[in-house]
C-alpha positions as CSV (number, residue, x, y, z in Angstrom):
1,M,-20.2,3.2,-4.6
2,Q,-20.4,5.7,-1.7
3,S,-24.4,6.6,-1.5
4,R,-24.2,8.0,2.1
5,R,-22.4,10.9,3.1
6,L,-21.6,12.0,7.0
7,I,-19.7,14.9,8.5
8,I,-17.7,13.6,11.2
9,D,-17.3,15.6,14.4
10,A,-13.5,16.2,16.2
11,N,-15.0,14.1,18.7
12,I,-15.6,11.2,16.4
13,L,-12.0,11.4,15.2
14,V,-10.6,11.4,18.5
15,R,-12.7,8.1,19.3
16,A,-11.6,6.6,16.2
17,V,-8.0,7.0,17.3
18,L,-8.3,5.9,21.0
19,G,-11.1,3.0,20.8
20,V,-12.4,0.4,18.7
21,R,-15.8,0.7,17.8
22,V,-15.7,4.0,15.8
23,R,-12.6,3.1,13.7
24,E,-14.5,-0.3,13.1
25,L,-17.5,1.4,11.6
26,I,-15.6,3.7,9.7
27,E,-13.8,0.7,8.1
28,R,-16.9,-1.5,7.7
29,Y,-18.6,1.3,5.9
30,C,-15.9,3.3,3.9
31,E,-16.8,1.7,0.6
32,S,-20.5,2.5,0.8
33,A,-20.3,5.8,2.7
34,A,-18.7,9.0,2.1
35,F,-16.7,10.4,5.2
36,Y,-16.1,14.1,5.5
37,V,-14.4,16.1,8.1
38,A,-13.7,19.8,8.5
39,E,-10.3,20.7,8.2
40,S,-10.4,22.9,11.7
41,N,-11.9,19.5,13.2
42,V,-8.5,17.7,12.2
43,E,-6.8,20.4,14.1
44,E,-9.0,20.0,16.8
45,A,-8.9,16.2,17.3
46,L,-5.1,16.6,16.9
47,Q,-5.1,19.1,20.2
48,Y,-7.3,16.7,22.1
49,L,-4.9,13.6,21.2
50,A,-1.8,15.2,21.9
51,D,-3.5,15.9,25.4
52,L,-5.3,12.5,25.8
53,A,-3.1,9.7,24.6
54,P,-0.2,10.5,26.6
55,R,-2.3,10.2,29.8
56,R,-3.4,6.5,28.2
57,G,0.1,5.6,27.8
58,I,-0.2,5.9,24.2
59,P,2.9,6.9,22.4
60,E,2.7,9.8,19.6
61,E,3.9,7.9,17.0
62,V,1.1,5.4,17.5
63,W,-1.8,8.0,17.9
64,R,-0.6,9.5,14.8
65,E,0.1,6.3,12.7
66,S,-3.7,5.4,13.6
67,L,-5.0,8.8,12.6
68,T,-3.2,8.5,9.7
69,A,-4.7,5.3,8.7
70,I,-8.3,6.4,9.3
71,M,-7.9,9.7,7.5
72,S,-7.4,7.5,4.5
73,A,-11.1,6.7,4.7
74,V,-12.2,10.5,5.6
75,Q,-12.1,13.2,3.2
76,I,-11.0,16.9,4.5
77,I,-13.2,19.9,3.9
78,P,-10.7,22.8,3.4
79,Q,-12.1,25.6,5.7
80,V,-12.2,28.3,2.6
81,E,-14.9,25.7,1.2
82,L,-17.3,26.3,4.1
83,A,-17.0,30.1,4.0
84,A,-20.0,30.2,1.7
85,A,-22.2,28.4,4.9
86,E,-20.2,30.1,7.6
87,A,-23.0,32.7,8.5
88,E,-25.8,30.2,8.5
89,A,-24.0,27.7,10.3
90,M,-23.0,30.0,13.1
91,A,-26.5,31.4,13.5
92,R,-27.5,27.6,13.8
93,I,-25.1,26.8,16.6
94,G,-25.5,29.9,18.6
95,Q,-23.5,30.9,21.8
96,R,-23.6,26.8,22.5
97,D,-20.4,26.2,21.1
98,P,-19.6,28.8,18.1
99,A,-16.1,26.6,17.6
100,D,-18.6,23.9,16.0
101,W,-19.8,26.0,13.2
102,P,-17.3,24.2,10.9
103,A,-19.5,20.8,11.1
104,V,-22.3,22.4,10.8
105,A,-21.5,24.1,7.6
106,G,-20.7,21.4,6.1
107,A,-23.6,19.3,7.0
108,L,-25.4,22.3,4.8
109,Q,-23.0,22.3,2.2
110,F,-23.1,18.4,1.6
111,D,-26.7,18.2,2.7
112,C,-26.1,15.3,5.4
113,P,-25.8,14.8,8.6
114,V,-23.2,15.1,11.5
115,W,-21.6,12.0,13.4
116,T,-21.0,13.3,16.9
117,E,-21.3,12.8,20.6
118,D,-21.7,16.6,21.3
119,E,-25.2,17.7,22.3
120,D,-24.5,21.3,20.8
121,F,-25.5,20.0,17.6
122,F,-29.1,19.4,18.6
123,G,-31.8,22.1,17.4
124,T,-29.5,23.4,14.8
125,G,-31.8,21.8,12.0
126,V,-29.0,18.9,10.9
127,A,-29.5,15.7,11.6
128,T,-26.9,14.1,13.9
129,W,-25.9,10.6,14.7
130,T,-24.3,9.3,17.6
131,T,-21.9,6.4,17.7
132,A,-24.9,4.0,19.3
133,T,-27.1,4.8,16.2
134,V,-25.0,5.5,13.3
135,E,-24.9,2.0,12.0
136,I,-28.4,2.3,11.4
137,F,-27.8,5.3,9.0
138,L,-24.6,3.6,7.5
139,R,-26.6,0.4,6.6
140,G,-29.2,2.6,4.8
141,E,-32.3,1.6,7.0
């Protein structure tokens, strides 16, 4: 049973595809935690992966297959479902990075933290976890 919920930022999806640690955490905890990502954050991750993966010598079919596998454990939140919290999320994220509003809106609507490496989320009034510390949350400590 998934007793914990967590919004994943685009940079975490990118790390899950290009690295090992994030992917392992998602795989290990997908039975006990529900992972969510805003539809626009998936699109953002795709843009970054299309740029970064070739520079690392990773063929498109390889990184796309990895992303597909990761997304089997992550639920996409359609943008229309975030519309009700958009104004509040935009006010909270302010001018730091207005494009981050969907993850903030998801956190507000699902009443859960955001897993990110992006410091723009600090001070938004939603809890954040980084990869270095998120396992504390995922273990329920």
